C-alpha positions as semicolon CSV with decimal commas, in nm:
position;residue;x (nm);y (nm);z (nm)
1;M;12,175;18,061;1,411
2;S;12,107;18,175;1,056
3;F;11,887;17,868;0,998
4;N;11,690;17,944;1,317
5;K;11,652;18,307;1,209
6;L;11,527;18,190;0,871
7;C;11,271;17,961;1,040
8;E;11,142;18,256;1,246
9;R;11,049;18,453;0,935
10;E;10,676;18,506;0,894
11;D;10,695;18,492;0,514
12;L;10,848;18,141;0,518
13;L;10,624;17,934;0,290
14;V;10,716;17,590;0,429
15;H;10,713;17,449;0,778
16;P;11,056;17,466;0,952
17;N;11,064;17,083;0,975
18;T;11,020;17,057;0,598
19;L;11,298;17,309;0,545
20;S;11,524;17,125;0,790
21;A;11,469;16,794;0,607
22;A;11,546;16,962;0,272
23;V;11,873;17,103;0,407
24;K;11,974;16,760;0,542
25;V;11,892;16,592;0,209
26;S;12,094;16,857;0,028
27;C;12,396;16,794;0,254
28;Q;12,353;16,422;0,194
29;E;12,363;16,482;-0,182
30;K;12,707;16,636;-0,139
31;I;12,821;16,320;0,043
32;F;12,688;16,109;-0,244
33;K;12,861;16,330;-0,500
34;D;13,193;16,329;-0,309
35;N;13,181;15,948;-0,307
36;N;13,087;15,919;-0,679
37;F;12,751;15,765;-0,596
38;D;12,460;15,829;-0,833
39;S;12,152;15,882;-0,617
40;T;11,914;15,972;-0,901
41;P;11,727;15,636;-0,886
42;L;11,620;15,723;-0,529
43;S;11,305;15,927;-0,463
44;Y;11,315;16,232;-0,238
45;T;11,131;16,037;0,035
46;H;11,396;15,762;0,018
47;K;11,669;16,025;0,052
48;K;11,486;16,185;0,341
49;V;11,479;15,851;0,524
50;L;11,850;15,787;0,452
51;V;11,937;16,108;0,640
52;R;11,898;15,910;0,965
53;L;12,224;15,725;0,892
54;E;12,528;15,929;0,990
55;K;12,831;15,746;0,853
56;P;12,874;15,810;0,478
57;Q;12,978;15,454;0,387
58;I;12,686;15,297;0,575
59;K;12,452;15,552;0,413
60;I;12,585;15,471;0,063
61;N;12,571;15,094;0,119
62;M;12,210;15,122;0,236
63;A;12,122;15,341;-0,064
64;K;12,280;15,087;-0,302
65;K;12,081;14,805;-0,140
66;C;11,764;15,012;-0,167
67;I;11,815;15,067;-0,540
68;E;11,920;14,707;-0,604
69;K;11,624;14,554;-0,416
70;E;11,378;14,825;-0,528
71;W;11,265;14,890;-0,172
72;T;10,965;15,102;-0,090
73;T;11,019;15,386;0,157
74;R;10,865;15,165;0,427
75;E;11,107;14,879;0,351
76;L;11,399;15,121;0,360
77;E;11,280;15,258;0,695
78;D;11,265;14,903;0,835
79;A;11,616;14,823;0,707
80;I;11,752;15,148;0,857
81;Q;11,580;15,074;1,189
82;K;11,748;14,731;1,201
83;K;12,083;14,883;1,109
84;L;12,057;15,150;1,378
85;K;11,971;14,884;1,638
86;S;12,275;14,679;1,537
87;L;12,500;14,987;1,563
88;K;12,374;15,082;1,909
89;K;12,639;15,042;2,175
90;P;12,534;14,826;2,464
91;Q;12,469;15,038;2,769
92;E;12,737;15,029;3,033
93;K;12,613;14,846;3,336
94;S;12,582;15,048;3,653
95;L;12,812;14,910;3,921
96;I;12,560;15,002;4,189
97;R;12,272;14,824;4,014
98;T;12,488;14,519;3,940
99;T;12,599;14,496;4,303
100;Q;12,241;14,535;4,428
101;K;12,123;14,266;4,186
102;Y;12,384;14,016;4,306
103;I;12,312;14,092;4,672
104;K;11,941;14,023;4,613
105;R;12,022;13,696;4,434
106;I;12,254;13,580;4,711
107;E;11,997;13,679;4,977
108;T;11,731;13,482;4,789
109;V;11,953;13,172;4,770
110;I;12,042;13,198;5,140
111;E;11,674;13,239;5,231
112;I;11,577;12,934;5,021
113;V;11,853;12,722;5,174
114;D;11,761;12,837;5,527
115;N;11,396;12,748;5,468
116;S;11,471;12,418;5,294
117;D;11,417;12,098;5,480
118;F;11,640;11,820;5,354
119;S;11,546;11,589;5,638
120;F;11,393;11,263;5,522
121;K;11,271;10,928;5,653
122;S;11,386;10,608;5,487
123;E;11,028;10,476;5,478
124;E;10,918;10,775;5,266
125;L;11,204;10,718;5,021
126;E;11,122;10,348;5,000
127;R;10,757;10,423;4,915
128;M;10,866;10,640;4,620
129;S;10,856;10,495;4,272
130;G;11,190;10,404;4,115
131;T;11,149;10,687;3,863
132;R;11,091;10,946;4,137
133;R;11,393;10,819;4,336
134;R;11,621;10,837;4,029
135;E;11,489;11,186;3,955
136;L;11,558;11,293;4,314
137;I;11,913;11,150;4,295
138;K;11,971;11,352;3,977
139;Y;11,838;11,676;4,133
140;A;12,032;11,626;4,457
141;N;12,353;11,565;4,258
142;N;12,290;11,876;4,047
143;L;12,231;12,085;4,359
144;K;12,547;11,949;4,526
145;N;12,753;12,020;4,211
146;K;12,617;12,372;4,180
147;I;12,701;12,445;4,543
148;N;13,054;12,308;4,487
149;E;13,095;12,525;4,173
150;I;13,025;12,847;4,361
151;D;13,354;13,001;4,468
152;L;13,244;13,248;4,730
153;E;13,608;13,333;4,797
154;D;13,628;13,500;4,453
155;V;13,310;13,698;4,514
156;S;13,431;13,797;4,860
157;S;13,774;13,897;4,722
158;N;13,615;14,113;4,449
159;C;13,393;14,283;4,708
160;E;13,695;14,345;4,930
161;S;13,888;14,507;4,641
162;L;13,590;14,726;4,554
163;I;13,545;14,834;4,917
164;E;13,916;14,916;4,953
165;E;13,918;15,127;4,635
166;L;13,601;15,313;4,733
167;E;13,728;15,382;5,085
168;K;14,062;15,506;4,946
169;I;13,884;15,748;4,711
170;E;13,649;15,858;4,990
171;K;13,943;15,929;5,224
172;E;14,121;16,131;4,951
173;Y;13,799;16,318;4,876
174;K;13,762;16,416;5,243
175;K;14,124;16,538;5,256
176;N;14,102;16,738;4,933
177;P;13,739;16,811;4,847
178;P;13,696;16,946;4,493
179;K;13,650;17,322;4,471
180;R;13,313;17,428;4,343
181;G;13,251;17,696;4,082
182;R;13,484;17,848;3,826
183;P;13,838;17,949;3,916
184;S;13,882;18,319;3,988
185;E;14,063;18,535;3,731
186;K;14,353;18,577;3,975
187;N;14,397;18,197;4,007
188;A;14,371;18,156;3,629
189;E;14,649;18,414;3,579
190;M;14,871;18,233;3,829
191;T;14,813;17,903;3,646
192;D;14,899;18,064;3,310
193;K;15,228;18,202;3,447
194;N;15,330;17,859;3,577
C-alpha cells in the first residue's frame, strides 16, 4: 500500500515502473549479500533482468554464469527465458478434453473401418507386381497386429469406473447440495462451541 501511495505522488520524478524495478533489484541485492555472492561485476540492466528468477539459488547460479561467460543483457535474457521454460510445470490435462479427444479418435477409426472395403478379386492380386503384393502383405499384417493390440476391454473398464465415480458423486451432490454464501454468525458461533 505504501508503495502504491508513493507511486501516486505527483512529485515523483521517475515512472512507477522504474521505481518498481529499482525496489526489486534492491531486494535482490540483499539475497546476493545473504548468500555471500559478489554481484558488482554485473551491470544494473543485468540485475534488472535477473529479477525474473524467483528462487535465490537459481538466480545466483545464473548470475555466476553471466559473469563467467561475459553475457550481454540480451544473452542473459535468452538464458533466463530458456530456464523459465524448463521450470514450467506441464499443464494438467483436462479429463473432459482427454475423453472427448479419445471419443473422436475412436469414432474416426470406426468410421474408417466401416467405410473400408477389404473385398478383393484374385485376378486383381495376380496382376499386381511382386513388390506391391509384398507391400500389401506387410500393411495387412501391420493392420491385423494393431487391431489385436487394442484391448478395448481396458478402455471400456476405465470408462465404467469413471462413470460409476461420477454418478456416485452426482447422487451425493443431489442428496446434500453445497450451501451457497457465507455461514451466518449464529452458525459460526455454534461451530466454535463444538
